[in-house]
N, C-alpha and C positions, 0 to 999 in steps of 0.2 A: 850589176848596178850597186853602188854603195848606198848605205843608209846615212842620214835620213833621206826619205824619198817623198816628194809631194806631187800630188796630181790635182789640178784644178778641174772642176766639172761645170759645164753649162747645163743647168737642170732642164730636163725635158718633162712636160706635163705628164701626170700619172696616167691619163687616158690616151696618150699618144700611141699610135700604131707603128711607130718607127722601129725598124729592125736592127739597123747598124748604128751603134753609139760611139764608134771609135773617134769620129770627128768632134765629139763633145768633151773629150779629155785633152788636157794640156799639161805635159810635164813641166815642172818648175824647178829652178835652182832653189834648194831648201834654205840656202843661206841668203837669198835675195828677198827684198820686200815683195809681198804678194797681196796684202790687204790694203784697201784705201782708208784714208783718215776717217771718213764718215761711216765706216763699217760698224753696224750695230752689234755684231758679236763681240767686238772689243769695247765699244762704248757702254753697252748696256747688258751684255750677256744674253742678247735676244736671239737665241738660236738653240739648236738641239744637236746631240752627238751620240755616237756609239763607239765603243772600242772593242775590237775582237782580237784574239790571239791568232798568230800564224806560226805553226810549229813545224819545222822542217819542211816548209813549203806548202803546208796544208792549212788553209783558213778554217777557223773553228766557228760553228754555230752561225753560219751566214744567215739562214732564214729567220731564226729568232731575233737576231740583231736588226735585220731589215724590217721585220714586223714591228719591233719596238720603236724604231725610228719613225715609221709611218704613224704609229699611235701617238708618239710625242708630237708629230706635226699636226695631227688633228686637234690635240689638246691645245696647242699653242697657236692654232689658226694660221699655220704656215702652209705653203703649197705642198700637197701630199707628194712625197718622193715617188718617182717612177721606179718600181722594184727592179724591172729588167735592166734599166740603166745602171742602178747601183750594183747589181750583180756583175754586170759587165765591167764596171769600174774597179770593183774589188778583184776580179779575175785578172784584169790588165795590170793592176798594181802588184799583185802576187807574182805575176810572170816577170816583173822587172826588179824584184828584190831578192836578196840571198835566199837560197833554198835550204839552208841549214840554220839551226838555232831557233830561239824564241823571239818573235817580233810582235810589237804592238801596232795594230793598224787602226787608227782613229779616223772616223768619217763624220763630217760636220755639215749641217745645213743651217745657214743664218738668214735672217730677214733681209740682209744686204745693206746697202747704203740707204740712209733715210731719204724717203721720197724717190728712191731709185726704181728702175724699171723691173728688176728681177732679184731673186734671192742669190746668195753666194753659197757655193758648195765646194768642198775639197776633201781629199784623203791625205793622210800623213802617216807614213810608216817610220818607225824608229826601233832600235834594239830594245827589247824588254829589259827591265831591271833584273838583277840576279836575286830571285826570291828563294834561293836554296835554304838560307838560314831560317826564315819564318816557316817554310814548308816543313822543315825537320824539327824545329824547336818550338813552334807555336807563337802566339801573340798574347800579351797581357791587355785586357780590355776593361774599359770603364763604361758604365751606363750614363747617358746624358739625356736630359729632358729636351725633346724636340720643340716643345712649346705649344703643341696642339693636342686637343683631345682626339680620341678615336672617332672616325667618321667625319672629320673636318673637311677632307677633300671632296666628299660628296656634297656637303653643305656650302662649300666655298670653292668652286672649281677654278676661280680666277687665281688661286694660289699655285696652280700648275704643278701640284705635288706628284701627279702620276706621270709627268713628262721628265725625260732625262735632258735637262737644259744645261746651257753653258754657265748658268749662274751657280757656281760652285763655292762661293765665298763662305757660306755657312758650313758646308761640309769640311772645307780646309780648316776653318776656325775650330771645328769640333775635334779634328785630329790634333791640332796644336794644343787644345785644352787637355786631351788625353796625355800628351807628352808632358805637360806641366804637372799632371797627376802621377807621373811615373809609369805610364802605360804606353802601349803602342797604337791602339786603335779604340774605336768607340762603337757601342750599340745604342742607337736612338730608341727612346721610349716616348709614348704618348704621355700627356699630363695625367691620365688616369692609369698609368703603369701597365701598358701593353707594349710588347716588343714590336719594333718596326724593322729596321735594317741598319747596316753600317753606312757610313758616309760614302763608301765606294764598294759595298759588298752586300750580299744576302746573308741572312742568319739561318743556320740549320741546327736543330737540337735533336739529341737522342733522349727520349723520355720513355722509360719502361720498355726499352728494346725497340721502339718504333721511332721513325724519323719524321720531324715536324718542321715546317717553316711557316712564318706568318703569311696569311692568305694575301695574294696580290690584290691590290685595291687601288683606289684613286690616290692613295698616299704611299703605297709600297710597290716598287717595280717588280715585275715578274723576272726573276734572275735567270739569265740564259745558262750560266754554268751550274746554277742550282738545279735547273731542269735536267741537265746531263747527269748530275750527281744522283738525282732521284731515279733516272733511267738505270744507272749502275746498281743502285740498291734494290730496285724492283726485280731486276734480272737475277738477283741473288736471294730472292724470297723474302726480303724485308718489307715491312709496311711503311708507307710514306703518306703524309697528310698535309694539306693546306688548311690552316685554321688560325683563329685568334690565339695568341700565346701571351699569357700573363707573366709579369715579372717574377712572381714566385715560382712559376714553372721553369723559367730560365735558371733561377738559382738552384733548383733541385735536379736539374737535368744530369743525365749520365755523362754527357759530352756535348760540346758545341763547336761549330765551325763558322768561320767567315769565308764566304765563297765568292770569287769574282773571276772575270774572264782571263786576266793576265797573271795575277797572283795565284789563281786556282784555289785549292782548299787549304786553309790553315786552321790548326786547332787553337781553341781558346784554352790557355793554361792558367790564367788568373782572371778573376772577375771582381772589380771594385776593390782591389788590393788583397783579396783572399785567393789561395790556391784553388784551382778548378780542375776536375778530373778530365784527362785527355786520352784519346785513343790514337796514339801515333801510328800503330800498325795499320789501322783502317785509313788514316790520313795518307800514308805512303801508298797504299793500294789505290786510293781514289786518284791521287796525282799521277800515278803510273798509267791509270786508265785514261785520264784526261789528256795527258801528254801524247798518248798513243793514237788518239783519234785522227782520222783522216778527213773528217767533215764536221 
């Protein structure tokens, strides 16, 4: 089967005892129209998604991605996805796409058509971009104010900051602003100068020999690939920690990485226009480990 590959899904309730989900999947011509005009995912971004990597036929971090999709559904008051159905859909899609190379598999759950009877769901597989350059040369990063103080997600849950929603306009605007400033990517800060995450990545720092990432919260997603990175580091005897990270700690860190499911780990080589220390040897080891996973 060639890429791109699209699979529409008829969502099954989370508490369903159904065993066979094959009849709920429908392969689609990826070049043909598939969404209706009234679809709220396109009109309002009213939906959630996850993107996992498939490397040489092996889907990565399935359970963390499904868990995060379910959490996003709860936050957004969408029907909670049936985990078994989504596992089956991912397995079916993986069986139908090329078994070599790096592929991005995005799965989406939308509220559907306004006043419609059911949500809309689909998987879409496409060839991953070639990230060789940034994996080996790193990225220049600027810090940008996210516009919220620390703790706002807990005080204002209607902002949906802990959900991975389709409303990515702000994230894309932040990356464009980074480009205007001569950088490649962004690290968001709270208004009181605490590190959050990148628009499409988790942030990991090395401080005094230990590895730190901002604590997952209502405003910061629990990174799936960041968790794999911490597994790798723990197995090699390094300390890892989730906690609040102040901006001055970022600036004095020994090294920093942006970590995401398809791009994997990339070193920060410049911060706000100034050179930043990078550990390319460790970055290479991390990416070799991440690419070699079979689950």
